[in-house]
C-alpha positions in Angstrom: 145.6 95.1 101.9 146.5 91.6 100.7 144.1 89.9 98.5 143.3 86.2 98.2 145.2 84.7 95.3 142.2 82.5 94.4 139.1 84.7 94.7 140.5 88.2 95.4 138.8 88.6 98.8 140.6 90.2 101.8 143.2 88.0 103.6 145.8 88.8 106.2 148.4 86.8 104.5 150.4 88.2 101.6 150.1 86.0 98.5 147.8 83.6 100.5 144.3 82.3 100.6 141.3 83.8 102.4 139.6 81.6 105.1 136.8 80.4 102.8 139.2 79.4 100.0 141.5 77.7 102.6 138.8 75.5 104.1 139.4 72.0 103.0 136.6 70.0 101.3 136.2 66.6 102.9 135.1 64.8 99.8 133.2 61.6 99.3 133.2 58.3 101.1 131.5 55.0 101.5 128.3 54.2 103.5 128.5 50.7 104.7 126.3 48.2 106.6 127.6 45.4 108.9 125.7 42.9 110.9 126.7 42.4 114.5 125.9 39.2 116.3 125.3 40.0 120.0 126.0 37.8 123.0 122.3 36.6 123.2 122.6 35.5 119.5 120.5 38.4 118.2 121.7 40.1 115.1 121.7 43.9 114.8 122.6 46.1 111.8 125.2 48.9 112.1 125.5 51.7 109.5 128.7 53.8 109.2 130.8 55.8 106.9 134.5 55.6 105.9 136.7 57.6 103.5 139.1 54.7 103.4 138.5 51.4 101.7 135.5 49.6 103.3 137.5 46.4 103.7 140.0 48.2 105.9 137.2 49.6 108.1 135.6 46.2 108.3 138.9 44.7 109.5 139.0 47.3 112.3 135.5 46.2 113.3 136.6 42.6 113.4 139.6 43.5 115.7 137.2 45.3 118.1 135.1 42.2 118.8 135.2 41.4 122.5 136.6 44.8 123.4 133.3 46.1 124.8 134.3 49.7 124.0 132.5 50.1 120.7 129.0 49.3 119.6 130.3 46.6 117.2 132.9 45.4 119.7 130.2 44.4 122.2 129.1 41.6 119.9 130.6 38.1 119.3 130.9 38.3 115.5 130.5 40.8 112.7 129.6 40.3 109.1 130.1 42.8 106.2 126.9 43.2 104.3 127.8 45.9 101.7 128.8 49.5 101.0 128.0 52.2 98.5 130.0 55.3 97.4 128.5 58.7 98.1 129.7 62.3 97.4 128.2 63.3 100.7 128.5 60.3 103.0 127.3 62.1 106.2 123.9 62.9 104.7 123.7 59.4 103.1 124.5 57.8 106.4 121.6 59.7 108.1 119.3 58.6 105.4 120.3 54.9 105.6 120.0 54.9 109.4 116.3 55.9 109.0 115.7 52.8 106.9 114.0 49.6 108.3 116.2 46.5 108.6 114.8 45.1 105.3 115.6 48.3 103.5 119.2 48.4 105.0 119.8 44.8 103.9 118.4 45.6 100.4 120.6 48.8 100.2 123.7 46.9 101.1 123.1 43.7 99.2 122.5 45.6 95.9 125.7 47.6 96.3 128.5 45.3 97.4 130.9 46.8 94.8 132.0 50.2 95.8 132.3 51.9 92.4 131.1 55.3 91.5 128.4 53.8 89.2 126.7 52.6 92.4 126.5 56.1 93.7 124.0 56.9 96.4 
């Protein structure tokens, strides 16, 4: 029987990894907040995650304005508020989405620089 080269567990591949050692870890990312101005001039906050640089993701949001296919794209303008690094961005995003509007603004305004020292 072949054994995993990393942990020694059973694997069907000679000189290979078992399924648990082969599973890729996603890694960390940024939780960001943007403000979308809607067609009736109201402003709504959007929280999202990205593993790329937040400025790249923000440019994608800007390009989607007027497209009506995405939540941000339905607006007339978008403004980047801030982002923060997290080792587990999915959980951090869920937490931030539960915040009130004031808490989201505070979270984003206090963390505009995405460095690991501002970790969530």
